[in-house]
C-alpha positions in Angstrom: -22.8 24.9 36.7 -19.3 25.4 38.3 -17.4 28.8 38.4 -13.8 28.6 38.9 -10.7 31.0 37.6 -7.7 30.2 36.0 -4.8 32.1 35.7 -6.6 35.4 37.1 -9.6 34.7 34.9 -13.2 33.4 35.8 -14.7 30.6 34.0 -18.2 29.2 34.4 -18.7 25.7 33.1 -20.8 23.1 33.4 -20.4 19.9 36.4 -18.7 17.0 35.7 -16.3 19.2 33.2 -12.4 18.7 33.8 -9.4 21.8 34.5 -8.4 21.1 31.0 -11.7 22.0 29.8 -12.3 24.5 31.5 -8.6 26.1 30.4 -9.5 25.7 26.9 -13.1 27.5 27.1 -10.9 30.4 28.6 -8.9 30.7 25.8 -5.9 28.7 28.0 -4.1 26.2 26.5 -2.9 23.4 28.7 0.0 21.2 26.7 -1.2 17.4 26.3 -0.2 13.6 25.4 -2.2 11.4 26.2 -4.9 13.4 26.3 -6.9 12.7 23.0 -10.4 14.2 22.5 -11.9 11.2 21.2 -10.9 9.1 23.7 -11.6 8.5 27.4 -9.2 10.6 30.0 -6.0 7.9 30.6 -3.5 10.7 32.9 -0.2 8.8 32.7 1.5 11.4 31.1 1.2 14.0 33.2 2.5 16.9 30.7 -0.9 18.8 31.9 0.0 19.1 35.3 -1.4 22.8 37.2 -1.4 24.1 40.8 -4.5 24.0 42.0 -5.2 26.6 45.2 -5.6 24.2 48.4 -3.5 21.1 47.2 0.0 20.0 47.9 0.8 18.2 44.6 -0.1 19.0 41.1 -3.2 18.2 39.5 -3.5 16.4 36.1 -5.9 19.0 33.9 -7.6 15.9 31.6 -8.5 14.5 34.6 -9.3 16.7 37.6 -12.7 17.9 37.5 -13.4 21.4 38.5 -15.5 22.9 41.7 -16.6 25.6 43.0 -14.5 28.3 43.7 -11.1 25.7 42.2 -8.3 28.3 42.1 -5.9 26.8 39.0 -2.6 28.5 38.4 -1.5 26.6 34.7 1.8 28.5 34.2 3.9 29.4 37.6 7.2 28.4 38.0 6.6 24.8 39.7 4.5 24.0 36.7 6.8 24.7 34.1 10.0 22.7 36.2 7.6 19.5 36.3 6.7 19.7 32.8 10.4 20.0 31.2 10.9 17.2 33.6 8.5 15.2 32.4 9.6 15.8 28.9 13.4 15.0 29.8 12.2 12.3 31.1 10.4 10.5 28.4 12.8 11.7 25.8 15.8 10.3 27.8 14.6 7.2 26.5 13.4 8.0 23.0 15.2 8.2 19.7 16.9 11.4 19.1 17.0 10.9 15.4 14.2 13.8 14.6 15.0 14.6 11.0 15.3 10.7 10.2 11.4 10.2 11.5 8.3 9.9 9.6 6.8 12.4 11.9 9.5 15.2 11.6 7.4 18.3 12.1 4.5 16.5 12.5 5.1 15.2 16.1 3.6 16.3 19.3 6.6 15.1 21.4 8.7 17.3 18.8 6.2 20.2 19.4 6.5 19.5 23.3 10.3 20.0 23.0 10.5 23.2 21.5 7.6 24.8 23.2 9.3 23.9 26.4 13.0 24.8 25.5 14.6 21.0 25.8 18.2 21.3 25.4 20.8 20.2 27.6 19.0 16.9 29.2 20.3 16.2 32.7 19.2 12.5 32.4 21.1 9.7 31.2 20.0 8.6 27.1 19.4 4.8 27.2 18.9 3.6 23.7 15.7 0.6 23.8 17.3 -1.2 21.3 14.2 -3.0 19.6 14.1 -4.4 15.8 11.3 -2.6 13.5 8.3 -4.6 13.2 7.6 -4.6 9.0 5.8 -8.1 9.5 2.8 -6.4 7.1 2.7 -4.3 3.8 1.0 -1.5 5.5 2.2 -0.9 9.0 5.4 -0.7 10.8 6.5 -0.8 14.7 9.0 1.2 16.0 8.7 0.5 19.7 11.9 2.6 20.4 10.0 5.5 19.9 6.4 4.5 22.1 5.7 7.3 24.8 3.6 5.0 26.5 0.3 7.2 26.0 -2.1 4.2 24.7 -3.5 6.0 22.8 -3.0 3.4 19.9 -4.4 0.9 22.3 -8.0 3.0 22.9 -7.7 3.2 18.9 -7.7 -0.6 18.3 -9.6 -1.7 20.9 -12.4 0.7 21.7 -12.9 2.2 18.4 -12.2 -0.3 16.3 -12.9 -3.5 18.8 -9.6 -5.6 17.0 -7.9 -5.6 20.2 -4.4 -6.6 18.4 -2.2 -4.4 20.6 -1.9 -4.5 24.6 0.4 -3.4 27.3 2.9 -5.7 28.7 4.9 -5.7 32.2 5.0 -2.7 34.2 6.6 0.5 35.3 9.9 1.0 33.5 9.5 -1.8 32.1 6.2 -1.4 30.4 5.8 -1.8 26.1 2.8 -1.4 24.3 3.2 -4.8 22.1 0.8 -6.8 19.6 -1.1 -9.8 20.9 1.1 -12.3 23.0 3.8 -10.7 22.4 4.3 -11.3 18.3 4.5 -9.6 14.8 2.3 -7.7 14.2 1.0 -9.4 11.4 0.4 -12.7 13.7 -2.2 -10.4 15.9 -5.5 -9.7 15.0 -4.5 -6.7 13.3 -6.4 -5.1 10.2 -4.3 -2.9 9.6 -6.6 -0.2 9.0 -4.3 2.4 10.4 -6.3 4.1 13.2 -3.1 3.5 15.7 -1.4 5.7 12.9 -3.8 8.3 13.7 -3.5 8.2 17.5 -0.2 8.0 18.3 1.3 11.2 19.1 4.9 10.3 18.0 6.6 8.1 15.2 6.4 4.4 16.8 3.4 3.8 14.6 3.2 4.7 10.8 2.5 3.6 7.2 5.5 1.7 5.3 6.3 4.2 2.8 7.2 3.2 -0.7 8.2 7.0 -2.6 11.2 5.4 -3.3 9.6 2.7 -5.1 7.4 5.2 -7.0 10.6 7.0 -7.9 12.5 4.1 -9.6 9.4 3.1 -11.5 9.0 6.5 -12.7 13.3 6.2 -14.0 12.9 3.1 -15.7 12.1 3.7 -19.4 10.5 0.2 -19.9 7.6 0.9 -17.1 4.3 2.6 -17.5 3.2 4.5 -14.9 -0.1 4.5 -14.2 -1.8 6.1 -11.9 -5.6 6.1 -9.6 -6.8 8.5 -7.4 -9.7 7.6 -4.5 -12.5 9.8 -4.1 -11.4 10.9 -0.2 -8.0 11.5 -1.4 -8.1 15.3 -3.2 -10.0 16.2 -0.1 -7.9 16.2 2.8 -4.6 15.9 0.6 -4.8 19.7 0.8 -4.1 19.5 4.1 -0.7 17.8 3.3 0.3 20.7 0.8 -0.8 24.4 2.9 -4.3 24.5 1.5 -7.8 24.2 3.2 -9.7 21.0 3.4 -11.4 20.3 0.2 -9.6 23.4 -1.6 -7.7 21.7 -3.8 -9.0 21.6 -7.3 -9.4 18.2 -9.2 -8.0 19.5 -12.3 -5.1 21.2 -10.4 -4.1 17.7 -8.1 -4.0 16.3 -11.7 -1.2 18.8 -13.2 0.6 18.1 -9.9 0.9 14.1 -10.8 2.2 14.6 -14.1 4.8 17.1 -12.7 5.9 14.3 -10.8 6.5 12.0 -13.9 3.4 9.6 -13.8 2.5 8.8 -17.2 -1.1 8.8 -17.3 -3.9 9.8 -14.3 -7.3 8.1 -14.1 -9.6 8.1 -11.4 -10.9 5.3 -9.0 -13.9 6.9 -9.5 -14.7 5.2 -12.7 -13.9 2.0 -10.7 -16.6 3.1 -8.2 -19.0 3.5 -10.7 -18.3 0.0 -12.1 -18.7 -1.0 -8.7 -22.3 0.1 -8.0 -23.5 -1.3 -11.4 -22.3 -5.0 -10.1 -22.8 -4.3 -6.9 -26.4 -3.4 -7.3 -27.5 -6.2 -9.5 -25.6 -8.4 -7.6 -27.8 -7.2 -4.2 -31.1 -7.3 -6.7 -29.8 -11.0 -7.8 -29.7 -12.2 -4.3 -33.7 -10.2 -3.5 -35.2 -12.3 -6.6 -33.1 -15.5 -5.9 -33.3 -16.1 -2.3 -29.6 -15.5 -1.8 -27.5 -14.9 1.2 -28.8 -11.8 2.7 -28.0 -8.8 4.6 -25.6 -8.7 1.4 -22.5 -7.2 2.9 -20.5 -4.5 0.7 -16.9 -5.4 0.2 -14.8 -1.8 -0.8 -13.1 -1.5 2.6 -10.1 -3.7 3.3 -10.1 -3.4 6.8 -13.6 -4.4 6.9 -12.7 -7.5 5.0 -9.9 -8.6 7.1 -12.4 -7.9 10.4 -14.6 -10.3 8.6 -12.1 -12.9 8.0 -10.8 -12.9 11.4 -13.5 -12.6 13.4 -16.9 -13.5 11.6 -15.4 -16.2 8.9 -18.8 -17.8 9.1 -20.6 -15.1 7.7 -18.2 -14.6 4.3 -20.7 -15.6 2.2 -22.9 -12.4 2.9 -19.9 -10.1 1.7 -20.7 -8.7 -1.9 -18.3 -10.8 -4.4 -17.2 -7.3 -5.9 -13.5 -6.4 -5.8 -13.0 -3.1 -4.3 -12.9 -0.2 -6.6 -9.0 0.0 -6.9 -8.7 -3.9 -7.6 -11.2 -3.3 -10.2 -9.3 -0.6 -11.5 -6.4 -2.6 -11.3 -7.4 -5.6 -13.3 -9.3 -3.1 -16.3 -6.1 -1.6 -16.8 -3.8 -4.4 -17.7 -6.9 -5.4 -19.8 -9.6 -3.4 -21.6 -7.6 0.2 -20.8 -4.1 -1.5 -21.9 -6.1 -2.8 -25.3 -7.7 0.7 -25.9 -4.1 2.3 -25.5 -2.4 -0.2 -27.2 0.5 -0.4 -24.5 2.1 -4.1 -23.4 0.5 -4.8 -20.1 3.6 -6.4 -19.0 5.1 -2.6 -19.4 2.1 -0.9 -17.0 3.2 -0.3 -13.4 -0.3 0.4 -11.9 -0.3 2.3 -8.8 -3.5 3.7 -6.7 -3.2 7.1 -4.5 -5.1 6.1 -1.4 -6.6 7.1 2.1 -6.4 3.7 3.3 -3.1 1.5 4.8 -5.2 -1.7 4.5 -5.1 -0.9 0.6 -1.3 -1.8 0.6 -2.7 -5.3 1.7 -5.4 -5.5 -0.2 -3.0 -5.1 -3.0 -0.7 -7.9 -2.0 -3.5 -10.5 -1.6 -3.0 -13.2 -4.1 -6.7 -13.3 -5.2 -5.9 -10.3 -6.9 -3.9 -11.0 -10.2 -6.8 -11.9 -12.6 -5.8 -9.5 -15.2 -2.6 -12.3 -15.4 -0.4 -10.1 -14.0 -0.3 -8.3 -10.3 -3.6 -5.8 -10.9 -2.0 -3.1 -8.5 2.3 -2.8 -8.5 1.8 0.0 -5.4 0.0 1.6 -3.4 0.7 5.2 -1.7 -1.0 6.7 1.0 -2.0 10.7 0.9 0.9 11.6 3.3 2.7 10.0 1.1 1.7 11.5 -2.2 2.2 14.8 -0.1 5.5 13.9 0.8 6.1 13.4 -3.0 4.6 17.1 -4.0 6.7 18.9 -1.4 10.0 17.2 -2.3 9.1 17.7 -5.8 8.5 21.4 -5.0 5.2 21.8 -6.9 4.0 24.9 -6.5 0.0 24.3 -6.8 -1.2 27.8 -6.8 0.8 28.1 -10.1 0.1 24.8 -11.8 -2.8 25.1 -14.9 -5.3 22.5 -14.7 -5.3 19.2 -16.6 -7.7 16.7 -17.3 -7.7 12.9 -16.7 -6.5 10.7 -19.3 -9.2 8.7 -21.1 -11.6 5.4 -20.9 -10.7 5.3 -16.9 -11.3 8.9 -15.8 -14.9 9.8 -16.0 -17.0 9.7 -13.2 -20.1 11.0 -11.5 -21.2 12.6 -8.2 -21.9 8.9 -7.1 -18.6 8.1 -6.8 -17.2 10.7 -5.2 -19.3 10.4 -2.3 -17.8 6.8 -1.5 -15.0 8.4 0.2 -17.9 9.5 3.3 -19.3 6.6 5.7 -22.9 6.1 3.8 -21.3 7.0 0.4 -21.5 3.3 -0.9 -24.7 2.8 0.3 -26.3 5.9 -1.1 -24.8 5.5 -4.2 -26.3 1.9 -5.1 -29.6 3.2 -4.1 -29.7 6.3 -6.6 -29.4 3.3 -9.5 -31.0 0.1 -7.8 -34.3 2.3 -7.7 -34.0 3.5 -11.2 -32.9 -0.1 -12.8 -36.3 -1.4 -10.5 -38.8 1.5 -10.6 -37.6 2.2 -14.4 -38.3 5.7 -13.3 -36.4 8.7 -12.5 -35.1 9.8 -9.1 -36.2 12.8 -8.7 -34.4 13.8 -5.8 -30.8 11.7 -5.3 -29.6 12.4 -2.0 -30.5 9.7 0.5 -29.6 12.0 4.1 -30.7 9.1 6.2 -27.2 7.2 5.3 -25.2 10.4 5.6 -23.6 11.9 8.9 -21.3 10.6 12.3 -23.6 8.8 13.4 -22.1 5.5 14.5 -24.9 3.2 12.5 -27.2 4.1 10.4 -30.7 2.6 9.3 -33.4 4.0 5.8 -35.8 2.1 4.2 -36.5 2.3 0.3 -39.7 1.7 -1.3 -38.9 -0.1 -4.9 -42.1 -0.8 -6.7 -43.4 -2.5 -3.7 -40.6 -4.0 -1.7 -38.8 -2.4 0.9 -35.3 -2.6 1.2 -34.1 -2.3 4.4 -30.3 -0.7 4.5 -28.2 -0.2 7.4 -25.0 1.5 7.3 -22.1 1.2 9.9 -18.1 2.7 10.1 -15.8 2.2 12.8 -15.4 -1.0 13.8 -16.5 -1.3 17.2 -20.1 0.1 15.5 -19.8 -2.9 12.5 -19.6 -5.4 15.1 -22.9 -4.5 17.0 -24.2 -5.2 13.4 -22.6 -8.7 12.7 -23.4 -10.0 16.0 -27.1 -9.5 15.6 -26.7 -10.8 12.0 -24.8 -13.8 13.8 -27.7 -14.3 16.4 -30.3 -13.8 13.7 -32.2 -10.6 15.2 -32.0 -8.4 11.8 -34.3 -8.1 9.1 -31.9 -6.0 6.7 -31.3 -6.5 3.2 -28.2 -4.5 2.6 -25.1 -3.4 5.2 -22.9 -0.7 4.2 -19.2 -1.1 6.9 -16.4 1.3 6.4 -13.4 0.1 8.8 -12.2 3.7 9.6 -14.4 6.1 11.8 -16.0 8.5 9.0 -15.0 6.1 6.2 -12.4 6.7 3.7 -12.0 10.4 4.8 -10.6 8.8 7.6 -9.1 6.3 6.5 -5.5 5.1 8.4 -3.8 7.1 5.3 -5.1 10.3 5.5 -3.2 13.2 6.9 -2.6 13.1 10.7 -5.6 14.1 12.7 -7.2 12.8 16.2 -10.5 14.8 15.5 -13.4 13.4 13.8 -14.4 17.4 13.8 -11.9 17.2 11.1 -13.4 14.1 9.3 -16.7 15.5 9.5 -15.2 19.0 7.9 -13.7 16.1 5.1 -17.1 14.9 5.2 -18.8 18.0 4.2 -16.4 18.8 1.2 -17.2 15.3 -0.4 -20.9 16.2 -0.7 -20.4 19.5 -1.9 -18.2 18.2 -4.9 -20.7 15.7 -5.3 -23.3 18.2 -5.8 -21.1 20.4 -8.2 -20.8 17.0 -10.4 -23.1 17.5 -13.9 -23.7 13.1 -13.4 -24.6 11.9 -10.4 -25.6 8.7 -11.0 -23.6 5.7 -12.0 -25.2 3.9 -14.5 -25.6 7.8 -16.6 -21.2 7.6 -16.5 -20.7 7.3 -20.1 -17.4 5.5 -20.1 -19.2 2.9 -17.8 -21.8 2.3 -20.5 -19.1 2.0 -23.4 -17.2 -0.6 -20.9 -20.1 -2.9 -21.1 -20.8 -2.5 -24.8 -16.9 -3.2 -26.2 -15.7 -5.0 -22.8 -17.6 -6.4 -20.2 -20.9 -6.8 -21.9 -23.2 -7.2 -19.1 -23.3 -6.8 -15.3 -22.5 -10.1 -13.4 -21.5 -12.1 -17.1 -18.5 -14.1 -17.2 -16.0 -11.2 -18.3 -17.0 -9.4 -14.8 -16.8 -12.4 -12.6 -13.3 -13.2 -14.5 -12.2 -9.6 -13.5 -14.2 -7.9 -11.3 -15.4 -10.4 -8.3 -13.2 -12.7 -5.8 -13.4 -14.6 -2.8 -12.4 -14.5 0.7 -11.1 -16.8 3.3 -11.0 -17.2 7.5 -8.1 -16.1 8.8 -7.6 -18.9 11.4 -5.9 -16.6 13.8 -4.2 -18.8 16.9 -5.1 -16.2 19.8 -8.9 -16.1 18.6 
């Protein structure tokens, strides 16, 4: 242990700790910009500089290790002057349009500028004049706002192992750019949106489509129908001033009706449906010698990753569409027929935790209903902005129920939002289908938690099925390399592109700490425990749709509407 003094406070911390960590233990806040709690130290912004007794130069708190007897001062006039000058230099090259920025009031640079009373900048303001990169359906890049913290590069390269972003040039000419300086769509980007969470400012953000929604709501010829993904509710409260998981689902439904949706349904219905189709697909592969291990196909960022980096393993992917796309296909066929609504009038909107879902909805394969399955995708952040803009007071809203036929769901569908949830939901159903015995304990805790790769075994009447779960694409890459090398004996692998699964999706409320993702996961499992039915095959509406419309899992109608295929990306830089 090391003893030191920070601003007159005695602190004892483990050897190897930094000044920043020691200050936090002492209850002293030192400002940061490039530092990120889940990333390697970069020490390139210098906002965190402090005076250290015996050193002539100011030291970066994020990278300077503590030493025995060290005396640190974090609030002297010299320190404040240095931090102020650094901020002024950054702002001299940063657009002064906070009111027009998507990160207004949720921007680390803006917060620091207010904290240090930046008023009259002595440095000449120079605009950079770069055009926005709107080449993808999911993500927009504004190079003019980049502060060169490099947190996005770390998220893309270390957390996700995609390497779609890098640093170009040196010194004052440095820029964060997509691979080879081409537009983002030409890079290996999988549109997972983890770079958005890493960015402290508005240099990277989702393709916002609230105006398109409002135009559809205002159109008398459109019937606007929405679906809500399971990870959205637990995080939405963070956007509207509530605690994580605090917003009741029935009140959320009322809020959506208030802003103008004609019908409110739930993606959880097709999450349950996915389990039936995917579970039967796994059993068929096990019985008939199909390609194993089978990979889940719910996460579009993961699908993009597989198409880009592992095109030789595409046969391992389940042919099931994601729950979003299954819902889109059914709302314009089965549901339209049940409700006696012309499918050409239905405007299908999904509310998702994921930026890659915007890309998925635009895929040419996703129109098996005869129409585009999903017309518009809004992220959790976008629906939160819409609620704030509409002035809805959730504390005064009376709860209301989902509309009929595609709104009923089970606890198995709820846990789709957490890493390991799809696997656990599948095992709850597959176990009972194979053994024809009731599963007494539905909690498969071995596949839960924030560990990067998890494994489990399940005995199905003498057949031992080995499963694995990975979240975050760097962990996915480890499993995929094993599969490619023929070095794993798993039967079923769940992969989610984002850390924590969908609860950490690129469209969720901005957070830069895995601790918040763990909090959301806990809220997911609490909801699962409270749900009356916890196995997908016991959902009454699922039984009805097979009786009346689909007839059987993996049948002709299911393959026509609920299954798809994927293609190699053939990126020229790989």
